C-alpha positions in Angstrom: -17.7 23.2 -5.5 -16.9 20.6 -8.2 -13.4 20.4 -9.6 -12.8 19.6 -13.3 -10.4 16.9 -14.0 -9.1 16.4 -17.6 -9.5 13.0 -19.2 -6.3 11.1 -19.9 -5.3 9.9 -23.4 -3.3 7.1 -24.8 -1.2 5.0 -22.5 -1.9 7.4 -19.6 -5.5 6.0 -19.5 -4.1 2.5 -18.5 -1.3 3.9 -16.3 -3.7 6.0 -14.2 -6.0 3.0 -13.9 -3.2 1.2 -11.9 -3.2 4.2 -9.4 0.6 4.4 -9.5 0.9 6.3 -6.3 -0.3 3.2 -4.4 2.1 0.7 -6.0 4.9 1.6 -3.6 2.7 -0.2 -1.0 3.7 -3.4 -2.8 7.3 -2.6 -3.7 8.7 -1.3 -0.4 7.7 -4.2 1.9 9.0 -6.8 -0.5 12.4 -5.0 -0.8 12.6 -4.5 3.0 11.7 -8.1 3.8 14.4 -9.3 1.4 17.0 -7.0 2.9 16.1 -8.2 6.4 16.9 -11.7 5.2 20.3 -10.7 3.8 22.3 -11.4 7.0 20.6 -14.8 7.2 21.0 -16.1 3.7 22.3 -15.3 0.2 19.5 -13.6 -1.7 17.7 -15.6 -4.4 17.0 -12.8 -6.8 14.7 -14.9 -9.1 12.4 -15.4 -6.2 12.7 -11.8 -5.1 11.6 -10.5 -8.6 8.9 -13.1 -8.8 7.5 -12.0 -5.5 7.8 -8.3 -6.4 6.0 -8.8 -9.7 3.2 -10.8 -8.2 2.7 -8.2 -5.4 2.6 -5.3 -7.8 0.1 -7.1 -10.1 -2.1 -7.9 -7.1 -2.0 -4.2 -6.0 -2.9 -3.1 -9.6 -5.8 -5.6 -9.7 -7.0 -4.4 -6.3 -7.1 -0.8 -7.6 -9.0 -1.9 -10.7 -11.6 -3.8 -8.6 -11.9 -0.5 -6.7 -12.5 1.4 -9.9 -15.1 -1.0 -11.1 -17.1 -1.5 -7.9 -17.0 2.2 -6.9 -18.4 3.0 -10.4 -21.1 0.3 -10.0 -22.1 1.7 -6.7 -22.3 5.2 -8.0 -19.5 6.6 -5.9 -17.2 7.6 -8.9 -18.1 10.5 -11.2 -16.1 12.4 -13.8 -15.3 15.0 -11.0 -14.0 12.4 -8.6 -10.4 13.0 -7.4 -7.8 10.2 -7.0 -9.4 7.6 -9.2 -8.0 6.3 -12.4 -11.1 7.7 -14.2 -10.8 5.1 -16.9 -14.5 4.4 -16.8 -16.2 7.7 -15.9 -13.8 10.0 -17.8 -12.2 8.0 -20.6 -15.2 5.8 -21.6 -13.6 2.4 -21.1 -16.2 -0.3 -20.5 -16.5 -1.4 -16.9 -16.3 -5.0 -17.9 -12.9 -4.3 -19.6 -11.6 -3.0 -16.3 -12.9 -6.0 -14.4 -11.5 -8.5 -16.9 -8.1 -6.8 -16.8 -8.1 -7.1 -13.0 -8.9 -10.8 -13.2 -6.2 -11.2 -15.9 -3.6 -9.7 -13.5 -4.8 -12.0 -10.8 -4.4 -15.0 -13.2 -0.8 -14.0 -13.9 -0.1 -13.6 -10.2 -1.5 -17.1 -9.6 1.0 -18.5 -12.2 3.8 -16.7 -10.6 2.6 -17.9 -7.2 2.7 -21.5 -8.3 6.3 -21.1 -9.3 7.1 -19.5 -6.0 5.4 -22.3 -4.1 7.3 -24.9 -6.2 10.6 -23.2 -5.1 9.6 -22.8 -1.4 6.5 -24.1 0.3 2.9 -24.8 -0.8 1.8 -23.3 2.5 2.3 -19.9 0.9 -0.5 -20.8 -1.5 -2.9 -20.4 1.4 -1.4 -17.0 2.3 -1.5 -15.9 -1.4 -5.1 -16.9 -1.8 -6.1 -15.0 1.3 -4.2 -11.9 0.1 -6.0 -12.0 -3.2 -9.3 -12.4 -1.5 -8.6 -9.4 0.6 -7.7 -7.5 -2.6 -11.0 -8.4 -4.2 -13.2 -7.9 -1.2 -11.6 -4.6 -0.3 -14.2 -3.0 -2.6 -16.0 -6.1 -4.0 -18.7 -8.3 -2.6 -21.7 -7.4 -0.5 -19.7 -6.0 2.4 -16.6 -4.3 1.1 -13.8 -3.8 3.6 -13.1 -0.3 2.3 -16.6 0.8 3.4 -15.8 -0.1 7.0 -13.5 1.3 9.7 -11.1 -1.7 9.2 -9.7 -0.8 5.8 -6.5 0.7 7.2 -5.9 -2.3 9.5 -6.5 -4.9 6.8 -4.4 -3.2 4.2 -1.6 -2.5 6.6 -1.5 -6.1 7.9 -1.7 -7.7 4.4 0.2 -5.2 2.2 2.6 -4.1 4.9 3.4 -6.7 7.5 2.5 -9.8 5.6 4.4 -8.9 2.5 7.6 -8.3 4.5 7.2 -11.7 6.3 6.5 -13.6 3.1 9.5 -12.0 1.4 11.7 -12.8 4.4 10.4 -16.4 4.5 11.0 -17.0 0.9 14.7 -16.3 1.4 15.2 -17.9 4.8 12.5 -20.6 5.2 11.6 -19.2 8.6 10.1 -16.2 10.5 12.1 -14.4 13.2 11.3 -12.0 15.9 13.4 -9.3 14.2 11.4 -9.7 11.0 8.2 -9.3 12.8 9.5 -6.2 14.7 10.7 -4.6 11.5 7.4 -5.2 9.7 5.4 -3.1 12.2 6.3 0.4 10.8 5.5 -0.9 7.3 2.1 -2.0 8.5 1.4 1.5 9.9 2.7 3.3 6.8 0.7 1.2 4.3 -2.3 1.7 6.5 -1.5 5.4 6.4 -1.7 5.5 2.7 -5.3 4.2 2.9 -6.1 6.6 5.8 -4.8 9.5 3.7 -7.0 8.4 0.9 -10.0 8.3 3.2 -9.3 11.7 4.6 -9.2 13.2 1.1 -12.5 11.4 0.2 -14.3 12.0 3.5 -17.1 14.1 2.0 -17.8 11.9 -1.0 -17.5 8.7 1.1 -20.0 10.1 3.6 -22.5 10.8 0.8 -21.9 7.3 -0.6 -22.7 5.6 2.6 -19.2 4.5 3.6 -18.3 4.2 7.3 -14.5 4.6 7.1 -12.3 5.3 10.1 -11.9 8.9 8.9 -15.7 9.4 8.8 -16.2 7.9 12.2 -13.5 9.9 14.0 -13.8 13.1 12.0 -11.3 14.8 9.7 -9.2 16.5 12.3 -8.9 13.3 14.4 -8.1 11.2 11.3 -5.2 13.6 10.5 -4.0 13.2 14.1 -4.1 9.4 13.8 -2.2 9.6 10.5 0.4 11.7 12.2 0.6 9.2 15.0 1.3 6.4 12.4 4.3 8.5 11.2 5.6 9.2 14.7 5.3 5.6 15.9 7.0 4.3 12.7 10.1 6.5 13.1 10.1 6.2 16.9 9.9 2.4 16.5 13.2 2.3 14.5 14.9 4.7 16.9 13.8 2.4 19.8 15.1 -0.7 18.0 18.5 1.0 17.5 18.7 2.0 21.2 17.7 -1.6 22.2 20.4 -3.1 20.0 18.1 -4.9 17.5 19.4 -2.6 14.8 22.6 -0.7 14.1 22.8 3.1 13.7 22.7 2.5 9.9 18.9 2.1 10.4 18.7 5.7 11.3 18.9 6.5 7.6 15.1 6.4 7.7 15.3 9.9 9.3 16.3 11.3 5.9 12.7 10.9 4.8 11.1 12.6 7.8 10.3 15.8 5.8 7.8 13.9 3.6 5.3 12.9 6.4 5.7 16.4 8.0 4.7 18.0 4.7 1.8 15.6 4.3 0.3 16.5 7.7 0.8 20.3 7.0 -1.0 20.0 3.7 -3.9 18.1 5.2 -4.2 20.6 8.0 -4.2 23.7 5.7 -6.4 22.4 2.9 -9.8 20.9 2.6 -10.5 20.4 -1.1 -9.6 16.9 -2.5 -7.5 18.3 -5.3 -5.6 20.6 -2.9 -4.7 17.7 -0.6 -3.3 15.5 -3.4 0.3 16.5 -2.5 -0.4 15.1 1.0 -1.5 11.8 -0.6 1.7 11.7 -2.7 3.9 12.5 0.3 2.2 9.8 2.4 2.9 7.2 -0.3 6.5 8.5 -0.8 7.0 8.2 2.9 6.2 4.5 2.8 8.6 4.1 -0.2 11.5 6.0 1.2 11.1 4.5 4.7 11.3 1.0 3.4 14.1 1.7 1.0 16.2 3.6 3.5 15.7 1.0 6.2 16.6 -1.7 3.7 19.7 0.1 2.6 20.7 0.6 6.3 20.5 -3.1 6.8 22.4 -3.7 3.5 25.2 -1.2 4.5 25.6 -2.8 7.9 26.0 -6.2 6.2 28.5 -4.8 3.7 30.5 -2.6 6.0 
């Protein structure tokens, strides 16, 4: 049964094109990586905001590439759930969406040049690779999003790598602690993509995708998503017990209701529109987890 989605108007057209529920995948890791660096160095807030802006712009551009190429491949229709709908519902020309994505990439490159001038030009290589992943996630002849590796790639690049870059920009090095603390972020960002693929499993199957959710089946995919949540929270508890973190890090447990709700909604509902709250709670989990863990590190530093 098709579900009718109203077209957006005015500024909402462009806001929805960015797919705002995914932008936390760019914000939370940059904030967390910077907070991890706090005990090591004084924070350079100019670099922090530059990194944050570039990361958000790259995520926005990635979403626009997704919108463009899914339309070109016939996957998006006016009834599709979870898309910006700028092309299929609001009549914006596909080329406009593509050009806007490249414009955001161009701005990110300029910001990246500034960041490299203030730190290391080695980051230029990392930045280019990240942008290539963003483009080839849905672009090119073999899109990453059409394979079982979408969650892994997005988790490593938008989760772990963003934390390590943010940490490196403040300290000039990478530590074991930074790597250990980036693992939950990797899982939670991958979880956002997995939740998306669980919601779209029927349409993606018809469109010829071979996502992880399709390969393992809906029920198993939900179980995998639940394991991402459990491992992430368990990981922090273990680091506290082992002495890598202070009990302040247990602030992350204040967010545990969000993933629990996400799994419950996925288990009880099948229709894409019905599981949108699960998508939102998965994204919010990533945001709250990163914020609370970062705040825990900050409070330990202050008090």
